[in-house]
MIDREN-176465 format. One record per residue (C-alpha): residue number from 1; x negated, y, z. Coordinates in pm, 1 decimal, decimal comma, always signed. Example, Ala and Ser with C-alpha at 12.3 -4.5 7.8 and 13.67 -1.06 7.14 Angstrom:
MIDREN-176465
1 | -1230,0 | -450,0 | +780,0 .
2 | -1367,0 | -106,0 | +714,0 .
end
This chain:
MIDREN-176465
1 | -15836,5 | +9569,9 | +12213,2 .
2 | -16150,4 | +9564,6 | +12001,3 .
3 | -16161,4 | +9623,5 | +11625,6 .
4 | -16175,5 | +9256,9 | +11521,0 .
5 | -15848,7 | +9131,9 | +11669,6 .
6 | -15674,9 | +9453,8 | +11589,1 .
7 | -15776,6 | +9427,4 | +11226,8 .
8 | -15663,2 | +9069,3 | +11198,2 .
9 | -15323,5 | +9140,5 | +11358,7 .
10 | -15269,3 | +9451,4 | +11152,9 .
11 | -15357,8 | +9265,9 | +10839,5 .
12 | -15115,1 | +8991,2 | +10911,8 .
13 | -14842,7 | +9242,3 | +11012,1 .
14 | -14893,6 | +9463,9 | +10709,1 .
15 | -14916,5 | +9174,0 | +10465,0 .
16 | -14617,0 | +8991,1 | +10601,1 .
17 | -14414,6 | +9312,2 | +10618,4 .
18 | -14499,1 | +9401,7 | +10257,0 .
19 | -14419,5 | +9049,9 | +10137,4 .
20 | -14092,6 | +9054,2 | +10332,1 .
21 | -13991,5 | +9387,6 | +10192,1 .
22 | -14088,6 | +9296,6 | +9832,7 .
23 | -13900,5 | +8963,6 | +9846,4 .
24 | -13579,1 | +9148,1 | +9923,4 .
25 | -13614,0 | +9372,2 | +9617,1 .
26 | -13472,7 | +9299,3 | +9271,8 .
27 | -13709,1 | +9089,8 | +9068,4 .
28 | -13499,6 | +8980,6 | +8776,0 .
29 | -13225,8 | +9153,4 | +8573,8 .
30 | -13061,9 | +8909,6 | +8332,2 .
31 | -12852,7 | +9066,7 | +8062,5 .
32 | -12603,0 | +8849,3 | +7875,8 .
33 | -12463,6 | +9009,9 | +7564,4 .
34 | -12104,0 | +8931,9 | +7490,7 .
35 | -11955,7 | +9026,7 | +7156,3 .
36 | -11675,2 | +9267,2 | +7193,5 .
37 | -11730,0 | +9308,1 | +7571,2 .
38 | -11972,1 | +9497,8 | +7786,2 .
39 | -12300,5 | +9328,8 | +7865,6 .
40 | -12299,5 | +9106,3 | +8173,1 .
41 | -12587,3 | +9201,7 | +8407,5 .
42 | -12703,0 | +8965,5 | +8677,6 .
43 | -12963,0 | +9080,9 | +8926,2 .
44 | -13175,1 | +8843,8 | +9142,5 .
45 | -13398,9 | +8929,9 | +9434,0 .
46 | -13718,5 | +8756,6 | +9510,9 .
47 | -13550,9 | +8562,3 | +9784,9 .
48 | -13302,7 | +8424,8 | +9524,5 .
49 | -13582,3 | +8339,7 | +9281,7 .
50 | -13805,3 | +8166,4 | +9546,2 .
51 | -13589,3 | +8122,9 | +9858,8 .
52 | -13877,9 | +7991,8 | +10073,8 .
53 | -14087,6 | +8305,4 | +10033,6 .
54 | -13878,8 | +8488,2 | +10294,7 .
55 | -13930,6 | +8208,0 | +10540,5 .
56 | -14306,4 | +8214,5 | +10485,9 .
57 | -14318,9 | +8591,9 | +10534,5 .
58 | -14112,4 | +8569,2 | +10854,8 .
59 | -14335,0 | +8296,1 | +10988,9 .
60 | -14644,2 | +8500,8 | +10907,8 .
61 | -14488,3 | +8798,2 | +11086,7 .
62 | -14431,2 | +8581,5 | +11395,4 .
63 | -14784,2 | +8439,1 | +11365,9 .
64 | -14928,3 | +8786,3 | +11379,0 .
65 | -14766,6 | +8835,0 | +11723,7 .
66 | -14878,6 | +8489,7 | +11833,6 .
67 | -15241,6 | +8587,5 | +11760,5 .
68 | -15216,4 | +8815,9 | +12062,4 .
69 | -15087,3 | +8551,8 | +12288,7 .
70 | -15324,7 | +8267,6 | +12205,4 .
71 | -15696,0 | +8214,4 | +12284,6 .
72 | -15988,7 | +8003,6 | +12185,1 .
73 | -15927,4 | +7701,8 | +11958,3 .
74 | -15544,9 | +7766,2 | +11943,3 .
75 | -15615,3 | +8116,1 | +11800,3 .
76 | -15854,7 | +7966,4 | +11541,1 .
77 | -15599,9 | +7706,5 | +11434,0 .
78 | -15336,4 | +7974,0 | +11414,1 .
79 | -15568,2 | +8181,5 | +11195,5 .
80 | -15604,1 | +7888,9 | +10960,0 .
81 | -15227,9 | +7841,7 | +10953,6 .
82 | -15186,8 | +8208,9 | +10874,1 .
83 | -15428,5 | +8187,4 | +10588,3 .
84 | -15228,9 | +7895,3 | +10452,8 .
85 | -14909,3 | +8099,6 | +10489,8 .
86 | -15067,4 | +8387,4 | +10303,0 .
87 | -15184,5 | +8150,6 | +10028,3 .
88 | -14829,9 | +8003,5 | +10004,0 .
89 | -14678,8 | +8354,1 | +9976,9 .
90 | -14916,4 | +8443,4 | +9697,5 .
91 | -14869,3 | +8120,3 | +9506,4 .
92 | -14493,6 | +8139,4 | +9535,0 .
93 | -14491,0 | +8495,5 | +9410,8 .
94 | -14712,4 | +8404,4 | +9117,1 .
95 | -14482,1 | +8110,5 | +9023,0 .
96 | -14180,3 | +8336,3 | +9045,2 .
97 | -14353,5 | +8603,0 | +8843,1 .
98 | -14439,3 | +8355,6 | +8567,6 .
99 | -14086,2 | +8212,7 | +8552,0 .
100 | -13878,9 | +8521,1 | +8636,0 .
101 | -13972,8 | +8770,4 | +8369,3 .
102 | -14168,2 | +9073,6 | +8260,5 .
103 | -14101,3 | +9316,4 | +8558,6 .
104 | -14406,5 | +9241,0 | +8779,5 .
105 | -14388,5 | +9517,6 | +9039,5 .
106 | -14232,4 | +9338,1 | +9336,7 .
107 | -14397,5 | +9000,1 | +9263,1 .
108 | -14737,5 | +9177,4 | +9257,3 .
109 | -14658,4 | +9346,6 | +9591,2 .
110 | -14571,1 | +9006,7 | +9733,1 .
111 | -14893,2 | +8851,2 | +9603,2 .
112 | -15093,1 | +9140,8 | +9764,0 .
113 | -14905,2 | +9088,9 | +10082,0 .
114 | -14993,1 | +8719,9 | +10076,6 .
115 | -15354,9 | +8797,5 | +10014,4 .
116 | -15360,8 | +9041,7 | +10308,9 .
117 | -15202,7 | +8785,8 | +10538,2 .
118 | -15461,3 | +8526,1 | +10425,2 .
119 | -15742,6 | +8772,8 | +10490,3 .
120 | -15608,7 | +8835,7 | +10840,9 .
121 | -15579,5 | +8460,3 | +10898,0 .
122 | -15934,5 | +8401,7 | +10786,1 .
123 | -16051,4 | +8675,1 | +11021,4 .
124 | -15870,9 | +8506,8 | +11309,4 .
125 | -15995,1 | +8162,1 | +11214,9 .
126 | -16353,9 | +8279,9 | +11179,1 .
127 | -16386,1 | +8514,6 | +11481,9 .
128 | -16078,8 | +8443,3 | +11701,2 .
129 | -16257,0 | +8230,2 | +11961,2 .
130 | -16476,6 | +8534,2 | +12051,5 .
131 | -16192,4 | +8782,7 | +12112,0 .
132 | -16065,1 | +8866,7 | +12454,2 .
133 | -15747,3 | +8687,9 | +12562,4 .
134 | -15441,8 | +8828,6 | +12727,4 .
135 | -15482,8 | +8915,0 | +13089,4 .
136 | -15393,6 | +8665,9 | +13357,3 .
137 | -15320,4 | +8942,7 | +13595,2 .
138 | -14969,6 | +8829,7 | +13674,9 .
139 | -15031,9 | +8456,5 | +13688,9 .
140 | -15006,2 | +8301,5 | +14032,1 .
141 | -15333,8 | +8205,5 | +14188,5 .
142 | -15357,1 | +7876,5 | +14387,7 .
143 | -15412,4 | +7925,3 | +14757,4 .
144 | -15773,6 | +7930,7 | +14863,5 .
145 | -15743,9 | +7665,2 | +15124,3 .
146 | -15447,2 | +7515,2 | +15307,9 .
147 | -15349,6 | +7708,3 | +15617,8 .
148 | -15288,1 | +7507,1 | +15931,5 .
149 | -14941,6 | +7569,8 | +16068,0 .
150 | -14913,8 | +7689,8 | +16419,7 .
151 | -14753,6 | +7452,7 | +16664,8 .
152 | -14373,1 | +7466,4 | +16671,5 .
153 | -14250,8 | +7696,9 | +16942,8 .
154 | -13909,1 | +7650,6 | +17097,4 .
155 | -13646,0 | +7824,0 | +16882,5 .
156 | -13549,1 | +8166,6 | +16997,9 .
157 | -13333,1 | +8407,8 | +16807,5 .
158 | -13576,1 | +8661,8 | +16655,3 .
159 | -13460,6 | +9008,3 | +16600,5 .
160 | -13461,1 | +9170,7 | +16257,8 .
161 | -13784,3 | +9358,7 | +16333,2 .
162 | -13964,6 | +9024,1 | +16381,7 .
163 | -13851,4 | +8914,2 | +16032,7 .
164 | -13998,8 | +9228,6 | +15878,0 .
165 | -14322,7 | +9196,8 | +16071,7 .
166 | -14359,3 | +8839,9 | +15950,8 .
167 | -14301,2 | +8949,6 | +15593,1 .
168 | -14560,6 | +9220,3 | +15634,0 .
169 | -14816,5 | +8959,4 | +15751,5 .
170 | -14734,9 | +8748,5 | +15440,7 .
171 | -14567,7 | +8475,3 | +15641,9 .
172 | -14231,5 | +8311,6 | +15573,8 .
173 | -13990,0 | +8430,9 | +15845,1 .
174 | -13745,3 | +8149,3 | +15775,8 .
175 | -13973,3 | +7875,2 | +15915,7 .
end
């Protein structure tokens, strides 16, 4: 695999992985003071603040793998979709950061993850049609030309050796 597709796939994997990890961390700690009682602490993760961020990160992670399996125009469209996913991750993290509170560590990591996914998507959209595709090594090839069947011989009971010899020649011994 050349450097271009590897970079795009790794960018998408790293960005989606970082965003997925950061979304599962604690983003908000709300402290409610109660007179005469202990303070009530409520913690919320990024997935609780913006529930759709985890879905975008998982979709970007799957899209990174799909970059390997697609080719041509489909890969370019997928690259554009990945760049939109990265943008959505970044925008969602910024919105959560603005509304959630002052601790910016995990929202910033999520924004950076979204930016990295978007960069990988742009690389795939821009250069994806030039990258090599998966091998068609195991795909079945159509026959070169139809083979005329031999005239039907009277049925005789072949021995097991004849079956194996027919298989060795590439013929169907059940005919």
